[in-house]
MITORFI-71064 format. One line per field, with one value per residue: residue in three letters; x, y, z of N, C-alpha, C in turn. Coordinates in Angstrom, 3 decimals. Atoms other than C-alpha are relative to their C-alpha. Layout:
N
aa ALA/...
nu X/...
nv Y/...
nw Z/...
cau X/...
cav Y/...
caw Z/...
cu X/...
cv Y/...
cw Z/...
***
This chain:
82
aa THR/ALA/GLY/LEU/ASP/PRO/MET/GLY/LYS/ASN/ASN/LEU/LEU/ASP/LEU/ILE/LYS/THR/TYR/ASN/GLU/ARG/THR/GLY/ASN/THR/VAL/ILE/PHE/VAL/SER/HIS/ASN/MET/ASP/ASP/ALA/TYR/PHE/TYR/ALA/ASP/ARG/ILE/ILE/GLU/LEU/SER/GLU/GLY/ARG/ILE/ILE/LYS/ASP/ILE/ASP/ARG/LYS/THR/ASN/SER/GLN/TYR/GLU/PHE/MET/LEU/GLN/GLY/THR/ILE/ILE/LYS/THR/ASP/GLU/GLU/ASN/LYS/PHE/PHE
nu 0.815/-0.888/0.123/1.389/0.469/0.704/1.323/-0.232/-0.489/1.123/0.914/-0.599/0.042/1.412/0.314/-0.627/0.746/1.304/-0.259/-0.238/1.241/0.994/-0.442/-0.609/-1.379/-1.060/-0.761/-1.230/-0.327/-1.244/-0.057/-0.746/0.923/0.718/1.364/0.797/0.087/0.935/1.343/0.576/-0.316/0.531/-1.161/-1.219/-1.244/-1.056/-1.325/-1.201/-1.171/0.448/0.561/1.275/-0.123/1.332/1.090/1.237/1.238/1.003/1.309/0.045/-0.596/-1.178/-1.259/-1.193/-1.228/-1.139/-1.271/-1.080/-1.107/-1.038/0.244/0.383/0.790/-0.354/0.808/-0.753/-0.236/-0.946/-0.855/0.143/0.538/1.303
nv -1.210/-1.160/-0.889/-0.426/-1.178/0.436/0.565/1.290/0.917/0.366/0.844/1.327/0.658/0.327/1.146/1.177/0.280/0.534/1.353/0.846/0.162/0.752/1.365/0.664/0.359/-0.754/-0.899/-0.457/-1.324/-0.469/-1.458/-0.733/-0.998/0.599/-0.547/0.857/1.322/-0.032/-0.327/1.018/1.400/0.684/0.517/-0.694/0.611/-0.984/0.609/-0.820/0.789/1.308/0.793/-0.492/-0.660/-0.267/0.686/-0.580/0.512/-0.996/0.635/0.535/-1.019/0.516/-0.535/0.653/-0.675/0.895/-0.690/0.408/0.459/0.521/1.407/0.281/1.223/0.798/1.192/1.232/0.684/-0.606/-0.906/-1.319/-1.037/-0.523
nw 0.000/-0.116/1.138/0.192/-0.726/-1.213/0.286/0.644/-1.037/-0.867/0.786/0.119/-1.309/-0.250/0.852/-0.616/-1.236/0.407/0.507/-1.172/-0.760/0.776/0.333/-1.144/0.343/-0.650/0.856/-0.641/0.516/-0.606/0.070/-1.019/-0.513/-1.126/-0.040/0.873/-0.609/-1.131/0.473/0.871/-0.316/-1.177/-0.717/0.383/-0.463/0.206/0.099/-0.105/0.369/0.460/-1.103/-0.536/-1.300/-0.534/0.689/-0.518/0.591/-0.374/-0.206/-1.366/-0.856/-0.679/0.505/-0.511/0.375/-0.091/-0.169/0.895/-0.820/0.857/0.277/1.376/0.070/1.164/0.219/-0.205/1.261/0.929/-0.732/0.596/-0.875/0.400
cau 0.000/3.073/2.470/-1.249/-2.956/-4.684/-8.151/-6.850/-5.009/-8.100/-10.265/-7.844/-7.617/-11.425/-11.708/-9.263/-11.136/-14.498/-13.071/-11.859/-15.187/-17.302/-15.161/-13.598/-10.283/-7.114/-5.384/-1.761/-0.904/2.608/3.007/5.268/2.251/1.021/-1.997/-3.273/-2.510/-4.419/-7.353/-7.796/-6.338/-7.914/-4.490/-1.164/2.185/5.032/8.556/11.961/15.144/13.153/11.742/8.244/8.168/4.414/1.288/-2.033/-5.379/-7.985/-10.936/-10.046/-8.379/-5.207/-1.666/1.647/5.029/8.299/11.760/14.606/17.296/19.381/17.876/17.667/14.979/15.967/13.939/14.981/14.774/16.793/18.441/17.151/16.421/12.823
cav 0.000/2.281/3.680/4.264/7.499/7.422/6.775/3.970/2.392/2.478/1.048/-1.840/-2.595/-2.426/-4.884/-7.299/-7.031/-7.632/-10.658/-12.090/-11.504/-12.983/-16.046/-16.773/-17.262/-16.178/-13.191/-12.488/-8.840/-7.536/-3.872/-1.450/0.767/-0.196/2.133/0.089/-3.155/-2.167/-0.817/-3.747/-6.867/-9.359/-10.702/-8.896/-10.615/-8.165/-9.138/-7.732/-9.045/-11.931/-13.058/-12.791/-10.245/-9.692/-11.675/-9.883/-11.596/-8.852/-11.275/-12.895/-9.758/-11.674/-10.431/-12.201/-10.520/-12.330/-11.268/-11.314/-13.383/-14.291/-17.778/-19.104/-21.696/-24.510/-27.244/-30.780/-31.956/-29.467/-27.343/-24.238/-20.991/-19.814
caw 0.000/0.146/-3.343/-2.926/-1.993/1.427/-0.054/-2.285/0.656/2.860/0.053/-0.442/3.285/3.599/0.710/2.376/5.692/3.977/2.153/5.462/7.199/4.376/3.646/7.006/5.209/6.943/5.398/6.271/5.847/6.486/7.328/9.142/9.799/13.263/13.003/10.046/11.841/14.981/12.963/10.541/12.143/14.523/15.441/15.399/15.621/16.082/15.056/15.929/14.379/12.893/16.229/17.679/20.477/20.811/19.908/20.306/19.687/19.631/19.468/22.806/24.166/25.014/24.663/25.050/25.105/24.585/25.664/23.170/24.849/21.850/21.667/18.136/17.481/15.148/13.549/14.437/10.845/8.866/11.535/9.747/11.493/11.526
cu 0.853/-0.185/-1.399/-0.292/-0.818/-1.361/0.134/0.470/-1.148/-1.004/0.533/-0.071/-1.435/-0.423/0.576/-0.760/-1.368/0.142/0.188/-1.287/-1.013/0.395/0.514/1.427/0.981/0.723/1.218/0.410/1.226/0.078/0.920/-0.894/-0.864/-1.415/-0.928/-0.199/-1.034/-1.429/-0.646/0.146/-0.716/1.139/1.239/1.184/1.123/1.358/1.075/1.189/-0.383/-0.610/-1.296/0.251/-1.361/-1.030/-1.298/-1.174/-1.121/-1.378/-0.139/0.570/1.181/1.254/1.150/1.208/1.162/1.265/0.996/1.206/1.146/-0.168/-0.445/-0.710/0.361/-0.970/0.872/0.423/1.135/0.962/-0.002/-0.521/-1.375/-0.486
cv 1.266/0.988/0.530/1.297/-0.482/-0.643/-1.379/-1.052/-0.480/-0.885/-1.423/-0.755/-0.361/-1.226/-1.295/-0.412/-0.617/-1.428/-0.977/-0.276/-0.873/-1.452/-0.769/-0.443/0.887/0.842/0.449/1.291/0.501/1.506/0.543/1.040/-0.621/0.554/-0.841/-1.372/-0.022/0.305/-1.178/-1.432/-0.523/-0.546/0.690/-0.733/0.957/-0.696/1.047/-0.907/-1.432/-0.882/0.625/0.633/0.300/-0.711/0.471/-0.594/0.912/-0.604/-0.527/0.977/-0.540/0.546/-0.725/0.782/-0.938/0.843/-0.521/-0.345/-0.542/-1.478/-0.157/-1.340/-0.727/-1.156/-1.219/-0.619/0.596/0.976/1.401/0.968/0.394/0.972
cw 0.000/-1.149/-0.234/0.741/1.195/-0.262/-0.660/0.982/0.877/-0.736/-0.118/1.323/0.400/-0.800/0.578/1.255/-0.321/-0.512/1.165/0.764/-0.729/-0.236/1.206/-0.271/0.755/-1.035/0.791/-0.692/0.744/-0.176/1.079/0.666/1.093/0.133/-0.869/0.626/1.129/-0.452/-0.731/0.503/1.241/0.856/-0.551/0.605/-0.359/0.053/0.244/-0.252/-0.362/1.067/0.488/1.360/0.622/-0.857/0.637/-0.760/0.463/0.207/1.424/1.012/0.803/-0.660/0.680/-0.478/0.275/0.119/-1.021/0.860/-0.840/-0.319/-1.441/-0.020/-1.284/-0.146/0.226/-1.322/-0.797/0.664/-0.622/1.043/-0.503/1.027
***
């Protein structure tokens, strides 16, 4: 949405929200704009340095915060970082 005018951005985000509400399908939307995230999203997962630091579920009104301790999580199978 970075290249859109404010009205075009809001129209697109409204369309995505309507699609989610009507179909029940999950929509993953990545943004640096926290105002948009808090206005449109039911769940917000905040990342820092590739790690989850906050998980907010607005439907259940629950929030979890995680501390960055330098721990890297690896899969058992491929030993890849995720």
